[in-house]
Each structure stands twice: as C-alpha cells, then as structure tokens.
C-alpha positions as CSV (number, residue, x, y, z in Angstrom):
1,M,0.0,0.0,0.0
2,V,1.0,3.6,-0.5
3,V,0.9,5.4,2.8
4,R,-0.3,8.8,3.8
5,P,2.3,11.4,5.1
6,V,4.0,10.7,8.3
7,K,3.2,13.3,10.9
8,G,5.1,14.5,13.9
9,G,4.8,13.0,17.3
10,H,6.5,10.4,19.5
11,D,9.3,8.2,18.2
12,T,7.4,5.0,17.3
13,K,10.6,3.3,16.0
14,A,12.4,4.0,19.2
15,E,9.5,2.5,21.2
16,E,9.4,-0.6,19.0
17,A,13.2,-1.1,19.4
18,Q,12.9,-0.7,23.1
19,L,10.1,-3.3,23.2
20,T,11.7,-5.9,20.9
21,G,15.4,-5.1,20.6
22,G,14.9,-4.2,17.0
23,K,13.7,-7.6,15.9
24,R,10.0,-8.2,15.2
25,R,9.6,-11.6,13.8
26,I,7.3,-14.6,13.9
27,F,8.7,-18.0,13.4
28,P,7.4,-21.5,12.7
29,V,10.7,-23.3,13.6
30,H,13.0,-23.1,16.5
31,F,16.5,-24.7,17.1
32,A,18.0,-25.2,20.5
33,P,20.4,-28.1,20.8
34,G,20.2,-30.0,24.1
35,K,16.8,-28.5,25.1
36,K,13.5,-30.2,25.7
37,L,11.3,-28.5,23.2
38,F,7.5,-28.6,22.8
39,H,4.9,-27.2,20.5
40,I,1.7,-26.7,22.6
41,V,-1.7,-26.1,20.9
42,V,-4.8,-25.6,23.0
43,K,-8.4,-24.9,22.1
44,L,-9.6,-22.4,24.7
45,S,-13.1,-22.0,26.0
46,D,-14.8,-18.6,25.5
47,A,-14.9,-18.0,29.3
48,P,-13.2,-14.8,30.5
49,G,-9.6,-15.4,31.6
50,S,-9.1,-18.6,29.7
51,Y,-5.9,-17.4,28.0
52,S,-4.3,-16.2,31.2
53,S,-5.3,-19.3,33.0
54,I,-3.4,-21.5,30.5
55,L,-0.4,-19.2,30.6
56,N,-0.3,-19.4,34.4
57,L,-0.6,-23.2,34.3
58,L,2.2,-23.6,31.8
59,S,4.6,-21.2,33.6
60,T,5.3,-23.8,36.3
61,R,6.5,-26.4,33.7
62,V,7.9,-24.7,30.6
63,N,9.5,-21.5,29.4
64,L,7.4,-20.1,26.6
65,I,9.6,-18.9,23.7
66,G,6.9,-17.6,21.4
67,T,3.1,-17.7,21.5
68,G,0.1,-16.7,19.5
69,T,-3.7,-16.8,19.7
70,Y,-6.5,-16.5,17.2
71,T,-10.3,-16.7,17.5
72,L,-12.5,-19.3,15.8
73,S,-16.0,-18.8,14.3
74,D,-17.7,-20.4,17.3
75,G,-16.3,-17.9,19.8
76,T,-13.6,-20.1,21.1
77,A,-9.9,-19.5,20.5
78,M,-6.7,-21.3,19.7
79,F,-3.4,-20.9,21.6
80,S,-0.2,-21.9,20.0
81,G,3.2,-21.8,21.8
82,F,6.8,-22.9,21.4
83,A,8.3,-23.8,24.7
84,E,11.3,-25.2,26.5
85,G,10.7,-27.7,29.3
86,L,12.0,-26.6,32.7
87,S,12.7,-30.2,33.5
88,G,14.6,-32.7,31.4
89,K,12.0,-35.3,32.4
90,E,9.1,-33.3,30.9
91,T,6.9,-35.2,28.4
92,P,4.2,-34.3,25.9
93,D,1.7,-36.6,27.6
94,A,2.3,-35.0,31.0
95,L,1.9,-31.5,29.6
96,K,-1.3,-32.4,27.8
97,K,-2.7,-34.0,31.0
98,L,-1.9,-30.8,32.9
99,I,-3.6,-28.6,30.3
100,L,-6.7,-30.7,30.0
101,G,-7.1,-30.5,33.8
102,S,-8.0,-26.9,33.4
103,E,-11.6,-25.8,32.7
104,A,-10.1,-23.3,30.2
105,A,-9.0,-26.0,27.8
106,I,-11.4,-27.8,25.5
107,A,-8.7,-29.8,23.6
108,A,-5.0,-29.9,23.5
109,K,-2.1,-31.2,21.4
110,V,1.6,-31.3,22.4
111,N,4.4,-32.3,20.1
112,E,8.0,-32.7,21.2
113,G,11.0,-31.5,19.2
114,V,13.6,-33.9,17.9
115,D,17.3,-33.4,18.3
116,G,16.9,-29.7,19.4
117,L,14.7,-29.0,16.4
118,L,11.1,-27.9,16.8
119,V,8.8,-27.3,13.8
120,D,5.1,-26.3,13.8
121,T,3.4,-29.4,12.4
122,F,-0.1,-28.3,13.4
123,H,-0.7,-25.3,11.2
124,T,-0.9,-25.5,7.4
125,G,-0.6,-21.9,6.4
126,F,-1.7,-18.3,7.1
127,A,-4.9,-16.5,6.4
128,V,-5.8,-12.8,6.2
129,G,-9.6,-12.6,6.3
130,N,-10.6,-15.5,3.9
131,D,-7.5,-15.3,1.8
132,P,-4.8,-17.9,2.2
133,Y,-1.2,-16.8,2.5
134,M,2.2,-18.5,2.4
135,L,5.7,-17.8,3.7
136,M,8.8,-17.6,1.4
137,R,12.4,-16.9,2.1
138,R,13.3,-13.4,1.2
139,E,16.7,-14.4,-0.1
140,G,15.1,-17.1,-2.3
141,L,12.7,-14.6,-3.8
142,G,15.5,-12.1,-4.4
143,H,17.6,-14.8,-6.1
144,M,14.6,-15.6,-8.4
145,F,14.2,-11.9,-9.3
146,S,17.9,-11.7,-10.0
147,K,17.8,-14.7,-12.3
148,V,14.9,-13.3,-14.2
149,S,16.8,-10.0,-14.7
150,R,20.0,-11.8,-15.6
151,I,18.4,-14.1,-18.2
152,L,16.0,-11.5,-19.8
153,G,18.0,-8.3,-19.3
154,S,15.9,-5.2,-19.5
155,G,13.0,-7.4,-20.5
156,G,13.3,-9.1,-17.1
157,D,13.2,-5.7,-15.3
158,A,10.0,-4.9,-17.3
159,L,8.5,-8.2,-16.4
160,L,9.1,-7.7,-12.7
161,Y,7.6,-4.3,-12.9
162,E,4.4,-5.6,-14.6
163,E,4.1,-8.4,-12.1
164,G,4.4,-5.9,-9.2
165,L,1.9,-3.7,-10.9
166,A,-0.6,-6.6,-11.2
167,M,-0.2,-7.6,-7.6
168,G,-0.5,-4.0,-6.4
169,L,-3.8,-3.7,-8.3
170,K,-5.2,-7.0,-7.2
171,N,-4.2,-6.7,-3.5
172,T,-5.6,-3.1,-3.2
173,E,-8.8,-4.1,-5.0
174,T,-9.3,-6.9,-2.5
175,M,-8.7,-4.5,0.3
176,V,-11.3,-2.1,-1.2
177,K,-13.8,-4.9,-1.4
178,T,-13.1,-5.8,2.2
179,I,-13.2,-2.5,4.0
180,G,-14.5,0.0,1.4
181,A,-12.7,2.6,-0.8
182,E,-13.2,5.5,1.6
183,R,-11.7,3.6,4.5
184,V,-8.7,2.5,2.4
185,R,-8.0,6.1,1.4
186,A,-8.4,7.3,5.0
187,Q,-6.3,4.6,6.6
188,L,-3.5,4.1,4.1
189,G,-0.9,4.8,6.8
190,V,-2.3,2.0,8.9
191,L,-2.7,-0.4,6.0
192,N,0.9,0.1,5.1
193,R,1.9,-1.8,8.2
194,F,0.2,-4.8,6.6
195,L,3.1,-5.0,4.2
196,S,5.7,-4.5,6.9
197,A,4.2,-7.3,9.0
198,Q,4.6,-9.6,5.9
199,G,8.3,-8.7,5.7
200,W,8.3,-6.5,2.7
201,G,10.2,-3.7,4.5
202,D,9.8,-0.7,6.7
203,I,7.6,1.6,4.5
204,E,6.7,5.3,5.0
205,A,5.6,8.1,2.6
206,H,5.7,11.8,2.5
207,K,3.8,14.3,0.4
208,G,5.8,15.5,-2.6
209,P,6.0,19.1,-3.8
210,G,3.3,18.6,-6.5
211,E,-0.4,17.9,-6.2
212,G,-0.9,14.2,-5.5
213,E,2.8,13.4,-5.4
214,F,4.4,11.0,-2.9
215,T,7.9,10.1,-1.9
216,V,7.8,6.5,-0.6
217,I,10.8,5.3,1.5
218,V,11.4,1.6,2.0
219,R,14.0,0.5,4.4
220,D,15.1,-3.2,4.5
221,C,13.3,-3.7,1.2
222,F,12.7,-7.4,0.5
223,E,13.8,-7.0,-3.1
224,C,17.3,-6.0,-2.0
225,T,17.9,-9.0,0.2
226,E,20.3,-10.3,-2.4
227,S,22.5,-7.6,-3.9
228,P,23.8,-8.9,-7.3
229,D,25.3,-6.9,-10.2
230,S,22.4,-8.1,-12.5
231,R,19.9,-5.7,-10.9
232,K,20.1,-2.0,-10.2
233,G,16.6,-1.3,-8.9
234,C,13.5,-2.6,-7.2
235,N,11.2,-2.9,-10.2
236,F,8.7,-5.2,-8.6
237,M,8.2,-2.8,-5.7
238,R,8.0,0.1,-8.0
239,G,5.3,-1.5,-10.0
240,Y,3.4,-2.6,-6.8
241,L,3.4,1.0,-5.5
242,V,2.0,2.3,-8.8
243,G,-0.8,-0.4,-8.8
244,S,-1.7,0.3,-5.2
245,A,-1.8,4.1,-5.9
246,K,-4.0,3.7,-8.9
247,V,-6.7,1.8,-7.0
248,S,-6.4,3.9,-3.9
249,F,-6.7,7.3,-5.6
250,G,-8.4,6.4,-8.9
251,K,-5.8,7.8,-11.2
252,D,-2.7,6.6,-13.1
253,Y,0.7,7.2,-11.6
254,T,4.3,7.0,-12.7
255,S,7.1,5.9,-10.4
256,V,10.8,6.5,-10.4
257,E,13.2,4.9,-7.9
258,T,15.5,7.7,-6.9
259,K,17.6,5.7,-4.5
260,C,18.2,1.9,-4.1
261,V,20.2,-0.3,-1.8
262,L,21.2,-2.2,-5.0
263,R,22.9,1.1,-6.0
264,R,24.7,1.4,-2.6
265,A,22.1,3.7,-1.0
266,D,21.0,3.4,2.6
267,C,17.4,2.8,1.6
268,C,15.1,2.6,-1.4
269,E,13.2,5.7,-2.4
270,F,10.4,6.0,-4.9
271,R,8.8,9.2,-6.3
272,L,5.2,8.7,-7.4
273,T,3.6,11.3,-9.6
274,P,0.1,11.4,-11.1
275,K,0.0,11.2,-14.9
276,E,-1.4,14.3,-16.6
C-alpha cells in the first residue's frame, strides 16, 4: 500500500526497538540443541480469563519462547506456543494432561521437538480474512528476481515491474472490497503496516511538492535481500506502488526509484507522480 504522510509525534521506531530489541519476527521453527522443546496447541473456551489461565498453568512447567492466539467462528480461541521444558524429564503426555485438567481447555495437542529442532506441524498456512497466504524466504525470492533479470536483461526488469503492478492492483482491489474505498484512502498509513508485517520492508511516505505526489521510502526492502550486479533497482516494488496508488486514488501514476540499496544507497526511495 502507498501510505499517507508521516506526521510529527512520539518516536514510534524507538519505542518498538525498546520493546523488541529491533527484531519483530514470527517463526514456525526453533532450534535449541540440548533443550527439551515442545509445541503446545490448546483450544480455549470462551470464558473470560481462559488465556491467562493457560499461561499461568504452563509457567510452572515450561519456558514459553513464542506464543500466538486467534479466534474461531464459534467464539472459542486457539493458543499456539513454542516452549522449552524446565525439567529434562518433561513429556508431551504430562503437559497435555496438565492442560486438560483446566476448565479453560477444550482440547490440546503437544508435540515434542527432535534433536533440538522444533517445527510447527499443526498449522498448514496463514490467512488474512478469507485469503490464504504463504511464507517464502526473502533471499530465495531475491535470487529468483535476479535470475529473471540476468536471463532476460531489460525485459526481465520490465516483467518484474508488470508483475508488481498486477499484484498491487489486485491486493488493493481486494482491500477495497473488504473495508471499502473511503476507508482505504483514510487509513493508508495503517494499512501500510500490513506489508511491513509480511516482511516487505519498513515503508513510509511523505507528500511531494506537486499535487498528489508522494515520496515513498522503503528500508530493509525485501527485493534487495540479495544484492547482485544483475539488478540496479526494485522494479517489482516500483510496480506494486503504482498499482496500489492507482486503485487507492483512482488515477494513473508513474514511479521513479531515486535511491536503491542495490545502488549502494542506505534505503530505497520512490517518487510517485500522477499522470497528466
């Protein structure tokens, strides 16, 4: 998404760094050699305090590494957590028995890691609304983009731009159908974080000097994960921004990447200008 201008105020980035140490990641795999590792999944009742009850129960037996919850259509919720056993004698069956002894738990599943390796074998993907999503290594995607550019030359750069444009159009059209065009235009700054949460990069925008112009700054752009000589710009991202802007504002835009990490800059910067 193209974002609305950043306004003054408190330093959000500093706050986030203080909370997380600068890293904000979810992970479906954990490696800790010599540790007793468990993946704990619990279906929670809809009674108030169910989540905290399970957390308090588990705190006596495991160290929770990472957790997440999501609601189900029937009002219940799912808890998922990676954990290290506090005792070398801890077992999946004992943890499951402990959990099911709580009125907060409807069902439970506990899997143990193997040789210090713990993988989420319960979930089969991600969803945003009703749309299925998938994870992909950023380096792998960057390598694929580089190969397209290396094999096809300038034609590869054009292809990446067109694919980014198509995705920007489609994704923003879906968002408009979901929350409405007016809300999309009013909340572009918030919706931008949707891309950041997916690992696309830290994106912000500022109004340009001309009517309807934007300067979009992308730090840690996923397209620059690999920095080969075969590419000199983020053509996919440039196309995506143009497609998103077209749907958001109902007009055609051009986009020029004025800075790029692939050209030794400290960030990627795009200037979006409405077509005459």
